[in-house]
CHARMM-style PDB file with segment names, atoms N, HN, CA, C and O in Angstrom:
ATOM      1  N   MET     1    -253.253  48.326 -16.291  1.00  0.00      PROA
ATOM      2  CA  MET     1    -253.685  49.595 -17.161  1.00  0.00      PROA
ATOM      3  C   MET     1    -252.429  49.852 -16.620  1.00  0.00      PROA
ATOM      4  O   MET     1    -252.059  49.922 -15.448  1.00  0.00      PROA
ATOM      5  N   ASP     2    -251.830  49.982 -17.689  1.00  0.00      PROA
ATOM      6  HN  ASP     2    -252.131  49.925 -18.641  1.00  0.00      PROA
ATOM      7  CA  ASP     2    -249.948  50.778 -17.630  1.00  0.00      PROA
ATOM      8  C   ASP     2    -250.304  52.445 -17.699  1.00  0.00      PROA
ATOM      9  O   ASP     2    -251.369  53.017 -17.929  1.00  0.00      PROA
ATOM     10  N   ILE     3    -249.045  52.932 -17.421  1.00  0.00      PROA
ATOM     11  HN  ILE     3    -248.179  52.467 -17.234  1.00  0.00      PROA
ATOM     12  CA  ILE     3    -248.581  54.504 -16.712  1.00  0.00      PROA
ATOM     13  C   ILE     3    -249.333  55.186 -17.722  1.00  0.00      PROA
ATOM     14  O   ILE     3    -250.200  55.954 -17.307  1.00  0.00      PROA
ATOM     15  N   TYR     4    -249.218  55.096 -18.689  1.00  0.00      PROA
ATOM     16  HN  TYR     4    -248.513  54.472 -19.027  1.00  0.00      PROA
ATOM     17  CA  TYR     4    -249.552  55.755 -20.193  1.00  0.00      PROA
ATOM     18  C   TYR     4    -250.721  55.978 -20.114  1.00  0.00      PROA
ATOM     19  O   TYR     4    -251.063  57.153 -20.249  1.00  0.00      PROA
ATOM     20  N   LYS     5    -251.711  54.998 -19.882  1.00  0.00      PROA
ATOM     21  HN  LYS     5    -251.434  54.044 -19.772  1.00  0.00      PROA
ATOM     22  CA  LYS     5    -253.094  54.843 -19.614  1.00  0.00      PROA
ATOM     23  C   LYS     5    -253.450  55.714 -18.519  1.00  0.00      PROA
ATOM     24  O   LYS     5    -254.052  56.773 -18.695  1.00  0.00      PROA
ATOM     25  N   ILE     6    -253.089  55.285 -17.398  1.00  0.00      PROA
ATOM     26  HN  ILE     6    -252.600  54.424 -17.255  1.00  0.00      PROA
ATOM     27  CA  ILE     6    -253.108  55.857 -16.323  1.00  0.00      PROA
ATOM     28  C   ILE     6    -253.206  58.123 -16.584  1.00  0.00      PROA
ATOM     29  O   ILE     6    -253.827  58.991 -15.970  1.00  0.00      PROA
ATOM     30  N   LEU     7    -252.543  58.154 -17.400  1.00  0.00      PROA
ATOM     31  HN  LEU     7    -252.039  57.449 -17.899  1.00  0.00      PROA
ATOM     32  CA  LEU     7    -251.912  59.713 -17.616  1.00  0.00      PROA
ATOM     33  C   LEU     7    -252.619  60.080 -18.241  1.00  0.00      PROA
ATOM     34  O   LEU     7    -252.574  61.309 -18.282  1.00  0.00      PROA
ATOM     35  N   THR     8    -253.699  59.460 -19.119  1.00  0.00      PROA
ATOM     36  HN  THR     8    -253.736  58.462 -19.086  1.00  0.00      PROA
ATOM     37  CA  THR     8    -254.839  60.006 -20.073  1.00  0.00      PROA
ATOM     38  C   THR     8    -256.281  59.808 -19.300  1.00  0.00      PROA
ATOM     39  O   THR     8    -257.283  60.346 -19.772  1.00  0.00      PROA
ATOM     40  N   LYS     9    -256.350  59.059 -18.157  1.00  0.00      PROA
ATOM     41  HN  LYS     9    -255.536  58.622 -17.774  1.00  0.00      PROA
ATOM     42  CA  LYS     9    -257.609  59.446 -17.431  1.00  0.00      PROA
ATOM     43  C   LYS     9    -257.551  60.478 -16.069  1.00  0.00      PROA
ATOM     44  O   LYS     9    -258.582  60.920 -15.563  1.00  0.00      PROA
ATOM     45  N   LEU    10    -256.054  60.822 -15.508  1.00  0.00      PROA
ATOM     46  HN  LEU    10    -255.216  60.463 -15.919  1.00  0.00      PROA
ATOM     47  CA  LEU    10    -256.193  61.537 -14.230  1.00  0.00      PROA
ATOM     48  C   LEU    10    -255.260  62.502 -14.615  1.00  0.00      PROA
ATOM     49  O   LEU    10    -254.212  62.432 -15.258  1.00  0.00      PROA
ATOM     50  N   PRO    11    -256.230  63.967 -13.762  1.00  0.00      PROA
ATOM     51  CA  PRO    11    -255.317  64.812 -13.939  1.00  0.00      PROA
ATOM     52  C   PRO    11    -253.744  65.614 -13.701  1.00  0.00      PROA
ATOM     53  O   PRO    11    -253.038  66.523 -14.138  1.00  0.00      PROA
ATOM     54  N   HSD    12    -253.823  64.287 -12.437  1.00  0.00      PROA
ATOM     55  HN  HSD    12    -254.397  63.549 -12.082  1.00  0.00      PROA
ATOM     56  CA  HSD    12    -252.387  64.428 -11.388  1.00  0.00      PROA
ATOM     57  C   HSD    12    -251.136  64.542 -12.255  1.00  0.00      PROA
ATOM     58  O   HSD    12    -251.217  64.093 -13.398  1.00  0.00      PROA
ATOM     59  N   ARG    13    -250.357  64.913 -11.981  1.00  0.00      PROA
ATOM     60  HN  ARG    13    -250.291  65.278 -11.052  1.00  0.00      PROA
ATOM     61  CA  ARG    13    -248.952  64.120 -12.095  1.00  0.00      PROA
ATOM     62  C   ARG    13    -248.099  64.869 -11.333  1.00  0.00      PROA
ATOM     63  O   ARG    13    -248.532  65.616 -10.456  1.00  0.00      PROA
ATOM     64  N   TYR    14    -246.530  64.711 -11.653  1.00  0.00      PROA
ATOM     65  HN  TYR    14    -246.178  64.104 -12.365  1.00  0.00      PROA
ATOM     66  CA  TYR    14    -245.724  64.095 -10.129  1.00  0.00      PROA
ATOM     67  C   TYR    14    -245.335  65.367  -9.997  1.00  0.00      PROA
ATOM     68  O   TYR    14    -244.942  66.072 -10.926  1.00  0.00      PROA
ATOM     69  N   PRO    15    -245.492  65.894  -8.140  1.00  0.00      PROA
ATOM     70  CA  PRO    15    -245.173  64.545  -7.479  1.00  0.00      PROA
ATOM     71  C   PRO    15    -246.572  64.270  -6.972  1.00  0.00      PROA
ATOM     72  O   PRO    15    -246.313  63.947  -5.813  1.00  0.00      PROA
ATOM     73  N   PHE    16    -247.658  64.203  -7.068  1.00  0.00      PROA
ATOM     74  HN  PHE    16    -247.869  64.465  -8.009  1.00  0.00      PROA
ATOM     75  CA  PHE    16    -249.046  63.970  -6.831  1.00  0.00      PROA
ATOM     76  C   PHE    16    -249.686  62.895  -7.406  1.00  0.00      PROA
ATOM     77  O   PHE    16    -250.702  62.355  -6.968  1.00  0.00      PROA
ATOM     78  N   LEU    17    -249.104  62.613  -8.344  1.00  0.00      PROA
ATOM     79  HN  LEU    17    -248.279  63.053  -8.700  1.00  0.00      PROA
ATOM     80  CA  LEU    17    -249.535  61.156  -9.059  1.00  0.00      PROA
ATOM     81  C   LEU    17    -249.105  60.052  -8.391  1.00  0.00      PROA
ATOM     82  O   LEU    17    -247.905  59.778  -8.414  1.00  0.00      PROA
ATOM     83  N   LEU    18    -249.957  59.305  -7.744  1.00  0.00      PROA
ATOM     84  HN  LEU    18    -250.931  59.527  -7.725  1.00  0.00      PROA
ATOM     85  CA  LEU    18    -249.778  58.544  -6.813  1.00  0.00      PROA
ATOM     86  C   LEU    18    -249.988  57.188  -7.056  1.00  0.00      PROA
ATOM     87  O   LEU    18    -250.128  56.483  -6.057  1.00  0.00      PROA
ATOM     88  N   VAL    19    -250.056  56.529  -8.424  1.00  0.00      PROA
ATOM     89  HN  VAL    19    -249.943  57.102  -9.236  1.00  0.00      PROA
ATOM     90  CA  VAL    19    -250.535  55.367  -9.209  1.00  0.00      PROA
ATOM     91  C   VAL    19    -249.630  55.066 -10.056  1.00  0.00      PROA
ATOM     92  O   VAL    19    -249.297  55.909 -10.889  1.00  0.00      PROA
ATOM     93  N   ASP    20    -248.990  53.704 -10.027  1.00  0.00      PROA
ATOM     94  HN  ASP    20    -249.261  53.020  -9.351  1.00  0.00      PROA
ATOM     95  CA  ASP    20    -247.783  53.380 -10.739  1.00  0.00      PROA
ATOM     96  C   ASP    20    -249.112  52.283 -11.835  1.00  0.00      PROA
ATOM     97  O   ASP    20    -248.895  52.341 -13.046  1.00  0.00      PROA
ATOM     98  N   ARG    21    -249.770  51.808 -11.600  1.00  0.00      PROA
ATOM     99  HN  ARG    21    -249.946  51.761 -10.617  1.00  0.00      PROA
ATOM    100  CA  ARG    21    -250.704  50.557 -12.814  1.00  0.00      PROA
ATOM    101  C   ARG    21    -251.511  49.970 -11.555  1.00  0.00      PROA
ATOM    102  O   ARG    21    -251.168  49.373 -10.535  1.00  0.00      PROA
ATOM    103  N   VAL    22    -253.043  50.515 -12.213  1.00  0.00      PROA
ATOM    104  HN  VAL    22    -253.322  51.000 -13.042  1.00  0.00      PROA
ATOM    105  CA  VAL    22    -254.148  49.906 -12.105  1.00  0.00      PROA
ATOM    106  C   VAL    22    -253.882  47.977 -12.053  1.00  0.00      PROA
ATOM    107  O   VAL    22    -253.326  47.432 -13.007  1.00  0.00      PROA
ATOM    108  N   LEU    23    -254.223  47.399 -11.192  1.00  0.00      PROA
ATOM    109  HN  LEU    23    -254.674  47.841 -10.417  1.00  0.00      PROA
ATOM    110  CA  LEU    23    -254.519  46.103 -11.268  1.00  0.00      PROA
ATOM    111  C   LEU    23    -255.571  45.372 -11.684  1.00  0.00      PROA
ATOM    112  O   LEU    23    -255.437  44.412 -12.443  1.00  0.00      PROA
ATOM    113  N   GLU    24    -256.663  45.760 -11.235  1.00  0.00      PROA
ATOM    114  HN  GLU    24    -256.772  46.540 -10.618  1.00  0.00      PROA
ATOM    115  CA  GLU    24    -258.213  45.436 -11.561  1.00  0.00      PROA
ATOM    116  C   GLU    24    -259.061  46.274 -10.928  1.00  0.00      PROA
ATOM    117  O   GLU    24    -258.903  46.858  -9.856  1.00  0.00      PROA
ATOM    118  N   ILE    25    -260.170  46.290 -11.837  1.00  0.00      PROA
ATOM    119  HN  ILE    25    -260.298  45.816 -12.708  1.00  0.00      PROA
ATOM    120  CA  ILE    25    -261.231  47.283 -11.882  1.00  0.00      PROA
ATOM    121  C   ILE    25    -262.465  46.801 -11.889  1.00  0.00      PROA
ATOM    122  O   ILE    25    -262.876  45.999 -12.728  1.00  0.00      PROA
ATOM    123  N   ASP    26    -263.210  47.321 -10.835  1.00  0.00      PROA
ATOM    124  HN  ASP    26    -262.876  47.973 -10.154  1.00  0.00      PROA
ATOM    125  CA  ASP    26    -264.713  46.603 -11.063  1.00  0.00      PROA
ATOM    126  C   ASP    26    -265.603  48.018 -11.175  1.00  0.00      PROA
ATOM    127  O   ASP    26    -265.861  48.724 -10.200  1.00  0.00      PROA
ATOM    128  N   LYS    27    -265.973  48.265 -12.390  1.00  0.00      PROA
ATOM    129  HN  LYS    27    -265.764  47.691 -13.182  1.00  0.00      PROA
ATOM    130  CA  LYS    27    -266.688  49.339 -12.783  1.00  0.00      PROA
ATOM    131  C   LYS    27    -267.403  49.937 -12.166  1.00  0.00      PROA
ATOM    132  O   LYS    27    -268.450  49.312 -11.999  1.00  0.00      PROA
ATOM    133  N   GLY    28    -267.393  50.939 -11.678  1.00  0.00      PROA
ATOM    134  HN  GLY    28    -266.542  51.447 -11.814  1.00  0.00      PROA
ATOM    135  CA  GLY    28    -268.535  51.293 -10.864  1.00  0.00      PROA
ATOM    136  C   GLY    28    -268.431  51.304  -9.037  1.00  0.00      PROA
ATOM    137  O   GLY    28    -269.088  51.996  -8.260  1.00  0.00      PROA
ATOM    138  N   LYS    29    -267.524  50.431  -8.773  1.00  0.00      PROA
ATOM    139  HN  LYS    29    -266.990  49.868  -9.404  1.00  0.00      PROA
ATOM    140  CA  LYS    29    -267.453  49.876  -7.285  1.00  0.00      PROA
ATOM    141  C   LYS    29    -265.911  50.228  -7.087  1.00  0.00      PROA
ATOM    142  O   LYS    29    -265.839  51.270  -6.434  1.00  0.00      PROA
ATOM    143  N   THR    30    -264.892  49.827  -7.354  1.00  0.00      PROA
ATOM    144  HN  THR    30    -264.951  48.981  -7.884  1.00  0.00      PROA
ATOM    145  CA  THR    30    -263.689  49.632  -6.740  1.00  0.00      PROA
ATOM    146  C   THR    30    -262.634  49.608  -7.542  1.00  0.00      PROA
ATOM    147  O   THR    30    -263.052  49.036  -8.549  1.00  0.00      PROA
ATOM    148  N   ILE    31    -261.523  49.880  -7.708  1.00  0.00      PROA
ATOM    149  HN  ILE    31    -261.184  50.344  -6.890  1.00  0.00      PROA
ATOM    150  CA  ILE    31    -260.051  50.064  -8.462  1.00  0.00      PROA
ATOM    151  C   ILE    31    -258.854  49.779  -7.441  1.00  0.00      PROA
ATOM    152  O   ILE    31    -258.660  50.520  -6.478  1.00  0.00      PROA
ATOM    153  N   LYS    32    -257.963  48.514  -7.748  1.00  0.00      PROA
ATOM    154  HN  LYS    32    -258.121  47.912  -8.530  1.00  0.00      PROA
ATOM    155  CA  LYS    32    -256.917  48.227  -7.384  1.00  0.00      PROA
ATOM    156  C   LYS    32    -255.816  48.393  -8.024  1.00  0.00      PROA
ATOM    157  O   LYS    32    -255.420  47.860  -9.060  1.00  0.00      PROA
ATOM    158  N   ALA    33    -255.093  49.561  -7.002  1.00  0.00      PROA
ATOM    159  HN  ALA    33    -255.415  49.994  -6.160  1.00  0.00      PROA
ATOM    160  CA  ALA    33    -254.156  49.940  -7.410  1.00  0.00      PROA
ATOM    161  C   ALA    33    -252.454  50.180  -7.206  1.00  0.00      PROA
ATOM    162  O   ALA    33    -252.113  50.321  -6.032  1.00  0.00      PROA
ATOM    163  N   LEU    34    -251.592  50.227  -8.023  1.00  0.00      PROA
ATOM    164  HN  LEU    34    -251.869  50.113  -8.977  1.00  0.00      PROA
ATOM    165  CA  LEU    34    -249.823  50.225  -7.207  1.00  0.00      PROA
ATOM    166  C   LEU    34    -249.316  51.319  -7.383  1.00  0.00      PROA
ATOM    167  O   LEU    34    -249.655  52.137  -8.238  1.00  0.00      PROA
ATOM    168  N   LYS    35    -248.245  51.455  -6.394  1.00  0.00      PROA
ATOM    169  HN  LYS    35    -247.969  50.790  -5.699  1.00  0.00      PROA
ATOM    170  CA  LYS    35    -247.277  52.850  -6.213  1.00  0.00      PROA
ATOM    171  C   LYS    35    -246.697  52.145  -5.836  1.00  0.00      PROA
ATOM    172  O   LYS    35    -246.983  51.432  -4.874  1.00  0.00      PROA
ATOM    173  N   ASN    36    -245.597  52.114  -6.539  1.00  0.00      PROA
ATOM    174  HN  ASN    36    -245.365  52.693  -7.321  1.00  0.00      PROA
ATOM    175  CA  ASN    36    -243.904  51.488  -6.484  1.00  0.00      PROA
ATOM    176  C   ASN    36    -243.182  52.615  -5.424  1.00  0.00      PROA
ATOM    177  O   ASN    36    -242.857  53.620  -6.057  1.00  0.00      PROA
ATOM    178  N   VAL    37    -242.897  52.692  -4.188  1.00  0.00      PROA
ATOM    179  HN  VAL    37    -243.161  51.876  -3.674  1.00  0.00      PROA
ATOM    180  CA  VAL    37    -242.865  53.532  -3.658  1.00  0.00      PROA
ATOM    181  C   VAL    37    -240.770  53.161  -3.026  1.00  0.00      PROA
ATOM    182  O   VAL    37    -240.261  52.218  -2.420  1.00  0.00      PROA
ATOM    183  N   THR    38    -240.203  54.451  -3.592  1.00  0.00      PROA
ATOM    184  HN  THR    38    -240.617  55.216  -4.084  1.00  0.00      PROA
ATOM    185  CA  THR    38    -238.445  54.544  -2.823  1.00  0.00      PROA
ATOM    186  C   THR    38    -237.795  55.243  -1.756  1.00  0.00      PROA
ATOM    187  O   THR    38    -238.508  55.399  -0.765  1.00  0.00      PROA
ATOM    188  N   ILE    39    -236.640  55.703  -1.691  1.00  0.00      PROA
ATOM    189  HN  ILE    39    -236.061  55.576  -2.496  1.00  0.00      PROA
ATOM    190  CA  ILE    39    -236.276  56.349  -0.624  1.00  0.00      PROA
ATOM    191  C   ILE    39    -236.329  57.454  -1.520  1.00  0.00      PROA
ATOM    192  O   ILE    39    -236.873  58.369  -0.902  1.00  0.00      PROA
ATOM    193  N   ASN    40    -235.914  57.970  -3.136  1.00  0.00      PROA
ATOM    194  HN  ASN    40    -235.472  57.226  -3.638  1.00  0.00      PROA
ATOM    195  CA  ASN    40    -236.490  59.347  -3.547  1.00  0.00      PROA
ATOM    196  C   ASN    40    -237.641  60.253  -3.923  1.00  0.00      PROA
ATOM    197  O   ASN    40    -237.908  61.194  -4.670  1.00  0.00      PROA
ATOM    198  N   GLU    41    -238.343  59.228  -2.726  1.00  0.00      PROA
ATOM    199  HN  GLU    41    -238.126  58.463  -2.119  1.00  0.00      PROA
ATOM    200  CA  GLU    41    -239.721  60.118  -2.945  1.00  0.00      PROA
ATOM    201  C   GLU    41    -239.286  61.306  -2.009  1.00  0.00      PROA
ATOM    202  O   GLU    41    -238.542  61.453  -1.040  1.00  0.00      PROA
ATOM    203  N   PRO    42    -240.379  62.316  -3.019  1.00  0.00      PROA
ATOM    204  CA  PRO    42    -239.950  63.762  -2.383  1.00  0.00      PROA
ATOM    205  C   PRO    42    -240.729  64.113  -0.416  1.00  0.00      PROA
ATOM    206  O   PRO    42    -240.776  65.163   0.223  1.00  0.00      PROA
ATOM    207  N   PHE    43    -241.084  63.039  -0.141  1.00  0.00      PROA
ATOM    208  HN  PHE    43    -241.046  62.185  -0.660  1.00  0.00      PROA
ATOM    209  CA  PHE    43    -242.103  63.765   0.888  1.00  0.00      PROA
ATOM    210  C   PHE    43    -240.791  62.960   2.485  1.00  0.00      PROA
ATOM    211  O   PHE    43    -240.589  63.229   3.670  1.00  0.00      PROA
ATOM    212  N   PHE    44    -240.241  61.898   1.422  1.00  0.00      PROA
ATOM    213  HN  PHE    44    -240.405  61.680   0.460  1.00  0.00      PROA
ATOM    214  CA  PHE    44    -238.983  61.280   2.523  1.00  0.00      PROA
ATOM    215  C   PHE    44    -237.730  62.368   3.003  1.00  0.00      PROA
ATOM    216  O   PHE    44    -237.003  61.959   3.909  1.00  0.00      PROA
ATOM    217  N   GLN    45    -237.473  63.615   2.483  1.00  0.00      PROA
ATOM    218  HN  GLN    45    -238.063  63.947   1.747  1.00  0.00      PROA
ATOM    219  CA  GLN    45    -236.816  64.467   2.887  1.00  0.00      PROA
ATOM    220  C   GLN    45    -236.956  65.597   4.063  1.00  0.00      PROA
ATOM    221  O   GLN    45    -236.210  66.515   4.403  1.00  0.00      PROA
ATOM    222  N   GLY    46    -238.428  65.071   4.615  1.00  0.00      PROA
ATOM    223  HN  GLY    46    -239.034  64.325   4.339  1.00  0.00      PROA
ATOM    224  CA  GLY    46    -238.920  65.665   5.739  1.00  0.00      PROA
ATOM    225  C   GLY    46    -239.503  65.127   6.665  1.00  0.00      PROA
ATOM    226  O   GLY    46    -239.990  65.686   7.648  1.00  0.00      PROA
ATOM    227  N   HSD    47    -239.494  63.952   6.403  1.00  0.00      PROA
ATOM    228  HN  HSD    47    -239.098  63.498   5.604  1.00  0.00      PROA
ATOM    229  CA  HSD    47    -240.836  63.086   7.243  1.00  0.00      PROA
ATOM    230  C   HSD    47    -239.871  61.572   7.657  1.00  0.00      PROA
ATOM    231  O   HSD    47    -240.276  60.836   6.758  1.00  0.00      PROA
ATOM    232  N   PHE    48    -239.405  61.178   8.035  1.00  0.00      PROA
ATOM    233  HN  PHE    48    -239.076  61.776   8.765  1.00  0.00      PROA
ATOM    234  CA  PHE    48    -238.100  62.506   8.742  1.00  0.00      PROA
ATOM    235  C   PHE    48    -237.153  62.696   8.191  1.00  0.00      PROA
ATOM    236  O   PHE    48    -236.978  61.882   7.285  1.00  0.00      PROA
ATOM    237  N   PRO    49    -236.523  63.301   8.278  1.00  0.00      PROA
ATOM    238  CA  PRO    49    -234.746  63.349   7.762  1.00  0.00      PROA
ATOM    239  C   PRO    49    -234.185  62.032   7.753  1.00  0.00      PROA
ATOM    240  O   PRO    49    -233.962  61.299   6.789  1.00  0.00      PROA
ATOM    241  N   TYR    50    -233.933  61.789   9.331  1.00  0.00      PROA
ATOM    242  HN  TYR    50    -234.114  62.384  10.114  1.00  0.00      PROA
ATOM    243  CA  TYR    50    -233.009  60.701   9.471  1.00  0.00      PROA
ATOM    244  C   TYR    50    -233.472  59.600   9.925  1.00  0.00      PROA
ATOM    245  O   TYR    50    -232.719  58.714  10.330  1.00  0.00      PROA
ATOM    246  N   ARG    51    -235.169  59.459   9.923  1.00  0.00      PROA
ATOM    247  HN  ARG    51    -235.781  60.179   9.594  1.00  0.00      PROA
ATOM    248  CA  ARG    51    -235.715  58.320   9.957  1.00  0.00      PROA
ATOM    249  C   ARG    51    -236.691  58.253   8.958  1.00  0.00      PROA
ATOM    250  O   ARG    51    -237.814  57.973   9.377  1.00  0.00      PROA
ATOM    251  N   PRO    52    -236.574  58.439   7.703  1.00  0.00      PROA
ATOM    252  CA  PRO    52    -237.584  58.448   7.255  1.00  0.00      PROA
ATOM    253  C   PRO    52    -238.994  57.434   7.195  1.00  0.00      PROA
ATOM    254  O   PRO    52    -238.717  56.238   7.096  1.00  0.00      PROA
ATOM    255  N   VAL    53    -240.576  57.793   7.248  1.00  0.00      PROA
ATOM    256  HN  VAL    53    -240.801  58.764   7.329  1.00  0.00      PROA
ATOM    257  CA  VAL    53    -241.087  57.248   7.388  1.00  0.00      PROA
ATOM    258  C   VAL    53    -242.686  57.918   6.091  1.00  0.00      PROA
ATOM    259  O   VAL    53    -243.154  59.048   5.952  1.00  0.00      PROA
ATOM    260  N   MET    54    -242.959  56.919   5.584  1.00  0.00      PROA
ATOM    261  HN  MET    54    -242.578  56.001   5.697  1.00  0.00      PROA
ATOM    262  CA  MET    54    -244.040  57.293   3.994  1.00  0.00      PROA
ATOM    263  C   MET    54    -244.958  57.647   5.404  1.00  0.00      PROA
ATOM    264  O   MET    54    -245.064  56.894   6.373  1.00  0.00      PROA
ATOM    265  N   PRO    55    -245.719  59.268   5.222  1.00  0.00      PROA
ATOM    266  CA  PRO    55    -246.939  59.962   5.961  1.00  0.00      PROA
ATOM    267  C   PRO    55    -247.931  58.451   5.802  1.00  0.00      PROA
ATOM    268  O   PRO    55    -247.741  57.426   5.147  1.00  0.00      PROA
ATOM    269  N   GLY    56    -248.850  58.805   6.570  1.00  0.00      PROA
ATOM    270  HN  GLY    56    -249.004  59.637   7.102  1.00  0.00      PROA
ATOM    271  CA  GLY    56    -249.973  57.643   6.722  1.00  0.00      PROA
ATOM    272  C   GLY    56    -251.651  58.238   5.650  1.00  0.00      PROA
ATOM    273  O   GLY    56    -252.702  57.696   5.308  1.00  0.00      PROA
ATOM    274  N   VAL    57    -250.865  59.930   5.445  1.00  0.00      PROA
ATOM    275  HN  VAL    57    -250.011  60.370   5.723  1.00  0.00      PROA
ATOM    276  CA  VAL    57    -252.310  60.146   4.855  1.00  0.00      PROA
ATOM    277  C   VAL    57    -251.862  59.569   3.351  1.00  0.00      PROA
ATOM    278  O   VAL    57    -252.468  59.894   2.329  1.00  0.00      PROA
ATOM    279  N   LEU    58    -250.897  58.811   3.362  1.00  0.00      PROA
ATOM    280  HN  LEU    58    -250.405  58.547   4.192  1.00  0.00      PROA
ATOM    281  CA  LEU    58    -250.246  58.474   1.785  1.00  0.00      PROA
ATOM    282  C   LEU    58    -250.476  56.945   1.491  1.00  0.00      PROA
ATOM    283  O   LEU    58    -250.628  56.368   0.414  1.00  0.00      PROA
ATOM    284  N   MET    59    -250.463  56.664   2.249  1.00  0.00      PROA
ATOM    285  HN  MET    59    -250.340  57.132   3.124  1.00  0.00      PROA
ATOM    286  CA  MET    59    -250.628  55.305   2.741  1.00  0.00      PROA
ATOM    287  C   MET    59    -251.896  54.553   2.303  1.00  0.00      PROA
ATOM    288  OT1 MET    59    -252.093  53.400   2.686  1.00  0.00      PROA
TER     289      MET     59
END
C-alpha cells in the first residue's frame, strides 16, 4: 500500500504520520509497515543535538 492509500486510511499527518508504506496485511491480525528515517526528522533536533538517536518510543 503506497502513501496515497495510507493517507485515506489514517487520520495522522506530518510529523506524526509514521508510516511510509504498508508491506503486508493479515486482515484482523497484523500489519507490517515501513518508515523511512532520515537525519531531517524533527525528533533528531532535540534527541540529542550532537548525538542524534531515534527515541525508543518511536521504534
